[in-house]
C-alpha positions in Angstrom: -28.4 8.3 5.5 -28.2 10.8 8.4 -31.7 9.9 9.6 -30.9 6.2 9.4 -27.6 6.7 11.4 -29.3 8.7 14.1 -32.7 7.0 14.3 -32.7 3.5 12.9 -29.3 1.8 13.4 -27.5 1.0 16.7 -25.0 3.7 17.4 -22.4 1.4 19.0 -21.0 -2.0 18.1 -23.3 -4.8 19.1 -20.9 -6.9 21.3 -22.4 -10.3 20.7 -22.9 -9.7 16.9 -26.7 -10.2 17.1 -28.9 -7.5 15.6 -26.0 -5.7 13.9 -28.2 -4.8 11.0 -31.5 -4.8 12.9 -33.4 -1.6 12.2 -35.3 -1.5 15.5 -32.6 0.3 17.6 -35.1 3.2 18.3 -37.1 0.8 20.6 -34.1 -1.0 22.1 -34.3 -1.4 25.8 -30.6 -1.9 26.2 -28.9 1.5 26.0 -25.7 0.0 24.5 -27.6 -1.3 21.5 -29.9 1.7 20.9 -29.8 4.4 18.3 -28.6 7.9 19.0 -32.1 9.3 19.3 -33.1 6.5 21.7 -30.0 7.0 23.8 -30.7 10.7 24.1 -34.5 10.6 24.7 -35.0 7.2 26.5 -31.8 6.5 28.3 -30.7 10.0 29.3 -27.3 10.1 27.5 -27.0 13.9 27.2 -23.9 13.8 25.0 -26.1 12.8 22.0 -28.1 15.9 22.0 -25.4 18.1 20.3 -25.3 15.5 17.4 -29.1 15.6 17.0 -29.0 19.4 17.1 -26.4 19.5 14.4 -28.7 17.3 12.2 -31.5 19.8 12.7 -29.2 22.7 11.8 -28.8 21.2 8.3 -32.4 21.5 7.4 -32.3 25.2 6.2 -29.5 24.3 3.8 -31.3 21.3 2.3 -34.1 23.3 0.7 -33.3 24.1 -3.0 -34.7 27.6 -2.8 -32.6 30.4 -1.4 -29.1 31.8 -1.8 -26.4 29.2 -2.6 -23.9 30.7 -0.2 -26.3 31.0 2.6 -27.4 27.4 2.1 -23.8 26.4 2.0 -23.1 28.2 5.3 -25.9 26.2 7.0 -24.5 22.9 5.6 -20.9 23.7 6.5 -21.9 24.6 10.0 -24.1 21.5 10.4 -21.5 19.2 9.0 -18.6 20.6 11.0 -20.7 20.7 14.2 -21.9 17.1 13.7 -18.4 15.7 13.1 -17.0 17.7 16.0 -19.7 16.4 18.3 -19.2 12.8 17.2 -15.4 13.0 17.7 -15.7 14.6 21.1 -18.3 12.2 22.6 -16.3 9.2 21.2 -13.0 10.5 22.5 -14.1 11.7 25.9 -16.4 8.8 27.0 -15.3 5.2 26.9 -16.0 1.8 28.4 -15.5 3.1 31.9 -17.2 6.4 31.7 -15.0 9.5 31.4 -11.8 8.8 29.5 -9.8 11.4 31.5 -10.2 11.6 35.3 -10.1 15.4 35.2 -13.5 15.4 33.4 -15.0 13.6 36.4 -13.6 16.3 38.7 -15.2 19.0 36.5 -18.6 17.5 35.6 -19.0 14.8 38.3 -18.8 11.0 37.9 -20.4 9.4 34.9 -22.1 6.0 35.5 -22.9 5.3 31.8 -20.4 3.9 29.4 -20.1 3.4 25.6 -18.4 1.0 23.3 -16.8 1.6 19.9 -18.7 3.2 17.1 -21.0 0.9 15.1 -23.2 1.2 12.0 -25.2 4.1 13.3 -22.2 6.2 14.2 -20.4 5.3 11.0 -23.4 6.3 8.8 -23.9 9.5 10.7 -20.3 10.5 10.4 -20.4 9.8 6.6 -23.6 11.9 6.3 -22.2 14.9 8.2 -19.0 14.7 6.0 -21.3 14.7 2.9 -23.1 17.8 4.3 -19.8 19.6 4.9 -18.6 18.8 1.3 -21.8 19.9 -0.2 -21.8 23.1 1.8 -18.2 23.9 0.8 -19.1 23.3 -2.9 -22.1 25.6 -2.6 -19.8 28.4 -1.2 -17.5 28.0 -4.2 -14.7 25.9 -2.7 -13.2 23.2 -4.9 -14.5 25.0 -8.0 -18.0 24.5 -6.8 -17.8 20.7 -7.6 -19.5 18.5 -5.0 -17.7 15.4 -6.2 -14.3 16.9 -5.9 -15.1 18.4 -2.5 -16.4 15.1 -1.2 -13.5 13.1 -2.6 -10.9 15.4 -1.1 -12.6 15.5 2.3 -13.2 11.8 2.3 -9.7 11.0 1.4 -8.3 13.4 4.0 -10.6 11.8 6.6 -9.4 8.3 5.8 -5.8 9.4 5.9 -6.3 11.1 9.3 -8.2 8.2 10.8 -6.2 5.2 9.5 -2.7 6.6 8.9 -2.0 9.8 10.8 -3.7 8.8 14.0 -2.0 5.4 14.3 1.4 6.9 13.4 0.9 9.7 16.0 -0.1 7.0 18.6 3.1 5.1 18.2 5.1 8.3 18.1 3.4 9.4 21.3 5.2 6.5 22.9 8.5 8.3 22.4 7.5 10.6 25.3 7.3 7.6 27.8 10.4 7.5 29.9 12.2 4.3 30.9 12.6 3.7 34.6 15.4 5.7 36.2 16.1 7.9 33.2 15.4 11.6 32.8 13.9 13.1 29.6 17.3 14.3 28.4 18.9 10.9 29.1 16.2 9.0 27.4 16.4 11.4 24.4 20.2 11.0 24.2 19.9 7.2 24.4 17.2 6.9 21.8 18.2 9.5 19.3 22.0 10.0 19.5 23.1 6.5 20.3 26.2 5.4 18.5 24.3 2.3 17.4 22.2 4.6 15.2 24.7 7.2 13.9 28.2 5.7 14.2 30.5 6.1 11.2 33.1 3.6 12.5 32.9 1.6 9.3 34.6 4.5 7.4 37.8 4.4 9.5 38.3 1.9 12.3 36.8 -1.1 10.6 33.8 -1.2 12.9 30.2 -1.1 12.1 28.2 1.9 10.9 25.1 2.9 12.6 21.8 1.5 11.6 20.6 4.8 10.2 23.5 5.0 7.7 23.1 1.4 6.9 19.4 1.9 6.1 20.1 5.0 4.0 22.9 3.4 2.0 20.8 0.3 1.4 17.8 2.3 0.3 19.7 4.4 -2.2 21.5 1.5 -3.7 18.4 -0.7 -3.9 16.2 2.1 -5.4 18.8 2.9 -8.1 19.3 -0.8 -9.0 15.6 -1.6 -9.1 14.8 1.5 -11.2 17.5 0.6 -13.7 16.3 -3.1 -13.9 12.6 -2.1 -14.0 13.4 0.3 -16.9 15.3 -2.4 -18.8 12.5 -4.9 -18.4 9.9 -2.3 -19.5 11.9 -1.4 -22.6 12.4 -5.1 -23.5 8.8 -6.0 -23.1 7.3 -3.0 -24.9 9.9 -1.7 -27.4 11.9 -4.6 -28.8 9.4 -7.1 -30.1 11.0 -9.8 -27.9 9.3 -13.1 -28.8 9.0 -14.1 -25.1 7.8 -10.7 -23.9 4.7 -12.1 -22.1 6.7 -14.7 -20.3 9.3 -12.2 -19.4 6.7 -9.8 -18.1 5.2 -12.6 -15.9 8.7 -13.6 -14.7 9.5 -10.0 -13.8 6.6 -9.7 -11.4 7.1 -13.2 -10.0 9.0 -12.0 -6.9 6.2 -9.7 -5.9 3.7 -12.6 -5.7 6.0 -14.7 -3.6 5.8 -15.0 0.2 8.8 -12.9 1.6 11.0 -15.7 2.9 11.1 -17.7 -0.4 13.6 -15.4 -2.1 15.9 -15.3 0.9 15.7 -19.1 1.2 16.6 -19.5 -2.5 19.5 -17.1 -2.2 20.8 -19.1 0.8 20.6 -22.3 -1.2 22.6 -20.8 -4.0 25.1 -18.5 -2.3 25.0 -19.7 1.4 28.0 -21.4 3.0 26.7 -24.7 1.9 25.1 -23.3 -1.3 25.6 -24.6 -4.8 27.9 -21.7 -5.9 30.1 -22.0 -2.8 30.4 -25.8 -3.3 31.2 -25.5 -7.0 33.8 -22.8 -6.4 35.4 -24.8 -3.5 35.5 -28.0 -5.7 37.0 -26.2 -8.7 39.4 -23.7 -7.1 39.6 -24.7 -3.4 38.4 -21.3 -2.3 35.9 -20.9 0.5 33.6 -17.9 -0.2 32.4 -17.9 3.3 29.2 -16.2 4.5 29.3 -13.2 2.2 25.5 -13.6 1.5 24.8 -12.6 5.1 25.1 -8.8 5.5 24.5 -5.9 3.2 25.4 -7.9 0.1 22.6 -10.5 0.7 20.1 -7.9 1.9 20.7 -5.7 -1.1 20.4 -8.7 -3.5 17.2 -9.9 -1.9 15.7 -6.4 -1.9 16.6 -5.9 -5.6 14.8 -9.2 -6.3 11.8 -8.2 -4.2 11.3 -4.6 -5.3 12.3 -4.6 -9.0 8.7 -5.7 -9.8 7.4 -2.6 -8.1 9.6 -0.4 -10.3 8.6 -2.4 -13.4 4.9 -2.0 -12.7 5.3 1.8 -12.3 7.5 2.2 -15.4 5.7 -0.1 -17.9 2.6 2.1 -18.0 4.9 5.2 -18.5 6.8 3.5 -21.4 3.6 2.4 -23.0 2.2 6.0 -22.7 5.0 7.6 -24.6 3.8 9.4 -27.7 5.2 7.8 -30.9 4.5 11.0 -32.8 7.0 13.0 -30.7 9.7 10.4 -31.4 8.9 10.3 -35.1 9.0 14.1 -35.2 12.5 14.0 -33.7 13.6 11.5 -36.4 12.0 13.7 -39.1 14.3 16.5 -37.9 17.2 14.1 -38.7 18.0 13.2 -35.1 19.9 10.0 -34.7 18.1 7.2 -32.7 20.3 7.7 -29.7 19.7 11.5 -29.8 15.9 10.9 -29.9 16.2 8.5 -26.9 18.2 11.0 -24.9 16.4 14.2 -25.8 12.8 12.9 -26.2 12.1 9.5 -24.8 14.1 9.6 -21.6 12.9 13.1 -20.5 9.3 12.0 -21.0 9.9 9.1 -18.7 11.3 11.2 -15.9 8.1 11.2 -13.8 7.9 7.5 -14.0 11.6 7.1 -13.1 11.3 9.5 -10.2 8.2 7.8 -8.8 9.6 4.3 -9.2 12.8 5.4 -7.4 10.8 7.0 -4.6 8.5 4.0 -4.1 11.4 1.5 -4.0 13.4 3.7 -1.7 10.6 3.9 0.8 9.9 0.1 0.4 13.6 -0.5 1.2 13.4 1.7 4.3 10.4 -0.3 5.6 11.5 -3.8 4.6 11.7 -6.2 7.4 11.7 -9.8 6.0 14.9 -9.6 4.0 17.1 -7.9 6.7 15.9 -10.2 9.5 16.7 -13.3 7.3 20.0 -12.3 5.7 21.2 -9.3 7.7 23.4 -11.1 10.1 25.3 -8.4 12.0 24.2 -5.8 9.4 21.4 -3.9 11.3 18.9 -1.6 9.8 16.2 0.6 11.3 13.3 -1.8 10.6 15.0 -4.7 12.5 16.0 -2.4 15.4 12.3 -1.3 15.7 11.2 -4.9 15.7 13.6 -5.9 18.5 12.6 -2.8 20.5 8.9 -3.9 20.3 9.3 -7.6 20.9 12.3 -7.6 23.1 12.3 -8.1 26.8 12.0 -4.4 27.5 9.2 -3.7 25.0 10.5 -0.2 24.6 7.8 1.4 22.4 9.4 4.8 22.9 12.6 3.7 21.2 10.6 2.0 18.4 8.7 5.3 17.9 11.8 7.3 17.7 13.5 5.0 15.2 10.3 5.1 13.1 10.5 8.9 13.2 14.0 8.8 11.7 12.6 6.6 8.9 9.9 9.2 8.3 12.5 11.9 8.1 14.5 9.9 5.4 11.3 9.4 3.5 10.3 13.1 3.7 13.7 14.2 2.4 13.4 11.7 -0.6 9.9 12.9 -1.3 10.9 16.6 -1.3 14.0 15.8 -3.5 11.8 14.0 -6.0 9.4 17.0 -6.2 12.3 19.4 -6.7 13.9 17.2 -9.5 10.6 17.0 -11.4 9.8 20.7 -10.8 7.0 22.3 -12.8 8.1 20.9 -16.2 5.4 19.4 -18.5 5.6 15.7 -19.4 2.4 15.5 -21.4 2.6 13.0 -24.3 -1.1 12.2 -24.8 -3.5 14.9 -26.1 -7.0 14.9 -27.4 -5.8 13.9 -30.9 -5.4 10.3 -31.9 -1.8 9.3 -32.1 -1.0 8.0 -35.6 2.7 7.3 -34.9 4.4 3.9 -34.5 6.5 3.1 -31.5 10.1 3.9 -32.4 12.6 1.0 -32.2 15.2 1.4 -29.5 18.7 2.5 -30.5 20.9 -0.5 -31.0 23.1 0.3 -28.0 20.2 0.8 -25.6 18.6 -2.4 -26.9 21.7 -4.5 -26.3 22.2 -2.9 -22.9 18.6 -3.7 -21.9 18.9 -7.3 -23.0 22.3 -7.7 -21.4 20.8 -6.6 -18.0 17.3 -8.1 -18.2 18.0 -11.6 -19.5 20.7 -12.6 -17.1 18.6 -11.3 -14.2 15.6 -13.2 -15.5 17.8 -16.4 -15.7 18.9 -15.8 -12.1 15.3 -15.4 -11.0 14.4 -18.7 -12.6 17.3 -20.5 -10.8 16.4 -19.0 -7.4 12.8 -20.0 -7.7 13.5 -23.5 -9.0 15.7 -24.2 -6.1 13.5 -22.6 -3.5 10.3 -24.2 -4.6 11.9 -27.6 -5.0 11.7 -28.0 -1.2 8.0 -28.6 -1.4 8.6 -31.7 -3.5 11.2 -33.6 -1.4 10.6 -35.4 1.9 13.1 -33.5 4.2 15.0 -30.5 2.8 18.8 -31.1 3.0 18.4 -34.7 4.3 16.1 -36.9 2.4 15.7 -35.9 -1.3 13.1 -38.5 -2.1 10.4 -36.9 -4.4 7.0 -36.7 -2.7 3.7 -34.8 -2.8 3.0 -35.5 0.9 3.5 -31.9 1.9 0.7 -30.8 -0.5 -1.5 -33.5 0.9 -1.0 -32.4 4.5 -1.8 -28.8 3.6 -4.6 -29.2 1.1 -6.1 -32.7 1.7 -9.7 -33.3 0.5 -11.7 -36.3 1.6 -14.9 -37.7 0.1 -17.5 -38.3 2.8 -21.2 -39.4 2.6 -22.1 -35.7 3.1 -19.8 -34.5 0.3 -16.3 -33.2 0.1 -14.5 -32.4 3.3 -11.5 -30.1 3.2 -9.3 -31.6 5.9 -5.9 -30.0 5.0 -4.6 -27.7 7.7 -4.0 -24.8 5.2 -7.6 -24.5 3.8 -8.9 -22.1 6.5 -6.1 -19.6 6.2 -6.2 -19.8 2.4 -9.9 -19.1 2.1 -9.7 -16.2 4.7 -6.7 -14.7 2.8 -8.5 -14.9 -0.6 -11.6 -13.3 0.8 -9.8 -10.4 2.4 -7.6 -9.8 -0.6 -10.5 -9.8 -3.0 -12.2 -7.2 -0.8 -9.1 -5.0 -0.3 -7.7 -5.0 -3.8 -10.4 -3.1 -5.7 -10.8 -0.7 -2.7 -7.1 0.0 -2.7 -6.9 0.5 -6.4 -9.9 2.7 -6.6 -8.9 4.9 -3.7 -5.3 5.1 -5.0 -6.3 6.2 -8.5 -8.8 8.7 -7.1 -6.1 10.2 -4.9 -3.8 10.3 -8.0 -6.4 12.1 -10.0 -7.1 14.6 -7.2 -3.4 15.3 -6.7 -2.6 15.6 -10.4 -5.7 17.4 -11.7 -7.1 19.5 -8.8 -5.7 22.5 -7.0 -6.6 22.9 -3.3 -4.9 23.9 -0.1 -2.9 21.2 1.6 -2.4 19.2 -1.5 1.4 18.7 -0.9 0.7 17.7 2.8 -2.0 15.2 1.6 0.4 13.7 -0.9 3.1 13.1 1.7 0.5 11.8 4.2 -0.4 9.1 1.7 3.2 7.8 2.0 3.2 7.5 5.8 2.2 3.9 6.3 4.4 2.9 3.4 7.6 4.2 4.9 6.9 3.0 8.4 7.8 -0.7 8.9 5.0 -3.1 8.9 5.7 -4.3 12.5 5.3 -0.7 13.7 2.1 -0.3 11.7 0.7 -3.5 13.3 1.6 -2.4 16.8 0.2 1.1 16.1 -3.1 -0.3 14.9 -3.4 -2.4 18.0 -2.7 0.5 20.3 -5.1 2.8 18.4 -8.0 0.5 17.6 -8.2 -1.7 20.6 -10.4 0.7 22.5 -13.3 3.1 21.7 -14.1 5.2 19.7 -13.0 2.9 16.9 -12.8 -0.6 18.3 -12.0 -3.1 15.5 -9.0 -5.1 16.7 -9.5 -8.8 16.1 -11.9 -8.3 13.3 -11.6 -8.7 9.5 -12.1 -5.0 9.1 -8.8 -4.0 10.6 -7.0 -6.4 8.3 -8.7 -5.0 5.2 -8.0 -1.4 6.4 -4.3 -2.3 7.0 -4.0 -3.8 3.5 -5.6 -0.7 1.9 -3.5 2.0 3.5 -0.3 -0.1 3.6 -0.5 -0.6 -0.2 -2.2 2.6 -1.3 1.0 4.6 -2.2 1.9 2.3 -5.2 -1.4 2.9 -6.8 -1.1 6.7 -6.1 2.4 7.0 -7.5 1.8 4.8 -10.6 -1.5 6.8 -11.2 0.3 10.1 -10.9 3.1 9.0 -13.2 0.6 7.9 -15.9 -1.6 10.9 -15.4 1.3 13.3 -15.9 1.2 12.2 -19.6 -2.4 13.1 -20.1 -3.0 16.6 -21.5 -5.5 18.6 -19.4 -7.2 19.5 -22.7 -8.9 16.1 -22.5 -10.7 17.1 -19.3 -11.5 20.5 -20.7 -13.0 19.1 -23.9 -15.2 16.8 -21.8 -16.3 19.7 -19.6 -17.0 21.8 -22.8 -19.4 19.0 -23.9 -21.2 19.5 -20.5 -19.9 16.2 -19.0 -19.9 16.2 -15.3 -16.6 15.6 -13.3 -17.7 12.0 -12.6 -18.4 11.4 -16.3 -15.1 12.9 -17.3 -13.2 10.7 -14.8 -14.9 7.4 -15.8 -15.3 7.9 -19.5 -12.2 9.9 -20.5 -9.4 9.6 -17.9 -9.8 6.0 -16.6 -9.7 4.3 -20.1 -6.4 6.0 -20.6 -5.1 4.7 -17.3 -5.4 1.0 -17.9 -1.7 0.2 -17.2 -2.0 2.1 -13.9 -5.2 0.3 -13.0 -3.6 -3.0 -13.6 -0.6 -2.0 -11.5 -2.8 -0.9 -8.6 -5.0 -4.0 -8.7 -2.1 -6.5 -9.1 0.1 -4.9 -6.5 -2.7 -4.5 -3.9 -4.0 -8.1 -4.4 -0.6 -9.8 -4.2 0.6 -7.7 -1.3 -2.6 -8.6 0.6 -1.9 -12.2 -0.1 1.8 -12.2 0.8 2.4 -9.5 3.5 3.7 -10.7 6.9 5.1 -7.9 9.0 2.1 -5.6 8.9 -0.5 -8.3 9.9 1.5 -10.6 12.1 0.2 -8.7 15.2 -3.3 -8.2 13.8 -4.4 -11.8 13.0 -6.6 -13.8 15.3 -7.7 -17.4 15.6 -10.7 -16.6 13.5 -8.8 -14.7 10.8 -5.5 -16.5 10.2 -3.6 -15.2 7.2 -1.7 -17.5 4.7 1.7 -15.9 5.3 1.4 -16.2 9.1 0.6 -19.9 8.6 3.6 -20.3 6.4 6.0 -18.4 8.6 4.9 -20.4 11.7 5.6 -23.6 9.8 9.0 -22.3 8.7 9.9 -21.2 12.2 9.1 -24.8 13.4 11.3 -26.2 10.7 8.5 -27.6 8.6 9.9 -26.2 5.3 8.0 -28.8 3.2 4.5 -27.5 4.0 5.7 -23.9 4.0 7.2 -24.1 0.5 4.3 -26.2 -0.8 1.8 -23.6 0.5 4.0 -20.9 -1.2 3.8 -22.8 -4.5 0.0 -22.9 -4.3 -0.1 -19.1 -3.6 2.1 -18.4 -6.6 -0.2 -20.4 -8.9 -3.2 -18.6 -7.5 -1.8 -15.2 -7.9 -0.5 -15.8 -11.4 -4.0 -16.8 -12.3 -5.5 -13.7 -10.6 -3.0 -11.4 -12.4 -4.0 -13.0 -15.8 -7.7 -12.5 -15.0 -7.1 -8.8 -14.0 -5.2 -8.1 -17.2 -8.0 -9.9 -19.2 -10.8 -7.9 -17.6 -9.0 -4.5 -17.7 -7.6 -5.0 -21.2 -4.9 -3.0 -22.9 -4.8 0.7 -23.7 -4.8 1.5 -27.4 -3.4 4.9 -28.2 -2.4 4.8 -31.8 -4.3 4.5 -35.0 -1.7 2.2 -36.6 0.2 -0.9 -35.6 3.4 -2.2 -36.8 2.7 -4.6 -39.6 -0.4 -2.9 -40.8 -0.6 -2.6 -44.6 -0.2 0.7 -46.1 -3.3 2.8 -46.2 -5.0 0.6 -43.5 -5.6 1.7 -40.0 -6.2 -0.2 -36.8 -9.2 0.6 -34.7 -8.4 3.2 -32.0 
């Protein structure tokens, strides 16, 4: 790989797209399309010589003979030197020569230029990273395991490149000063403004600052969603409810819906002219007013939107509870409620804490619901949006507000770790579990049904009203049933040359499906790998890496979009306007859910399973794929489903990143909604929902269910079910 990256492939991006994969860059006459070796030897670009020297430095470490630690030292030196040389040459030399004028004063003017890194630079960087990981393993780091070393370094590099760097770029804007203001004045206006920290709502009847609004909304939403998610998980897995599969599908319906559909449905029900207000006014003469606009409406919409996230995290945890432990408690004559309080609920603590944390961070970063239903109730995400798109385009204010969001997320993250502590939550060991899932106590069962079923009914009503707009001519004016909106969006004509897809929505739908199908498995795989590393491996910086994984999740999507534009619009990584930047945004925006659900599920797996596999001389990779992953099927389904549907429905993170060539479905929908064409917008949303329900069914069919016990309820005495 290293030889190909340095000798064969073009080092830089090929601007016109021709010859991108052409292996003749060593003989390329154009320096901008040549390989690293050709640029150094034929075109006089001296800054490639350190990279070539680092590659030669690795040769003594590649021979199998010799001392392991000495070989490791050569590889560590070569890998580190190569990565440093690539970073420095990419950072210091751009499309106009020297990036910083002071370098021209020191070393003289530079006539040459270079574009963003291409296939050659990417392959060389990966190869130098692999050399560094192998060298560290040879020297005994990461337990001498090359796979673990490579996984940790690769994950850390991805986080640094696609999370930390963009976030630091947007935060760097906080040091830009508005015209006419000193540094202290700008800091006072941006950080200590009454609009951010005011507590007037507690006394004078005024409005609280957006920071307190955000914090109160996040805590209340996370608590409600965790409770609802737990009730749904218990009903689906522990009650034998006849319509459990339908309820499970209904529970995750909000997560597969474009963001504005839930808000629109709530407005149609509870708005000033909504059905509930009209019925109450007709019966009692009372005018309920605009109560849906403000914290009430935003909280209700967020609970609808984020309960599926909590459910997806918790259902794997509930399914992973050991029936044997609950049966042991009952054998000791504990009452069902005592068993639930002292055994079942404590074992679910990691799942509850992870679900609460994920929903809290999602609430902090939510943009769609506050902008639609917030009214005068401001939160940090909407303030950031207006700071970016307003007339002043104050990126410094946006960066400072985003930093406050990060502080809130960090406090919640540290509090979660302190609550969980170092207690053990293992419920799956190397022995087959012969127990049967214990029935819920009567009180808990009634409470779960009393909470879950009315919420499910409300969900059905909201969706029926919201999606009905795609089947009438003009919403609110002409209620004549029609399918014309579907025809305009997804028309297909028969021509002499075959079928012609003439509907205006086909292009964006195909693009979105392609990108989502690429991003979903990458997001799930990377998230579960990160969960395994954080749960099963010990290395320096593990806590820092765990928090870094949450960075893009707790920064509003609009900020991430702007940060990606500012970061990746110029060399050394120049990918703005391509499909790559959209896929990367999907991966690192949705990665934390896979990580948290994987960690929650993995906390139930006894380490003796890994140790038994190692005793049988299985490699780390074999243990991961043949022992751990089969026990993580619920977490795999969670990661795949969440990453796929979020890639299909996200708006705020990609609204600045789409281009004419790569238009996303949600951007198409929201543009139609802004123009008042609700018919096409809702018709398109209906098609997306059907597609994602189908995709979720296929994911669950392919992954299958995890079977932990030897028996099933209903098995005849003396018979056992296959494990």
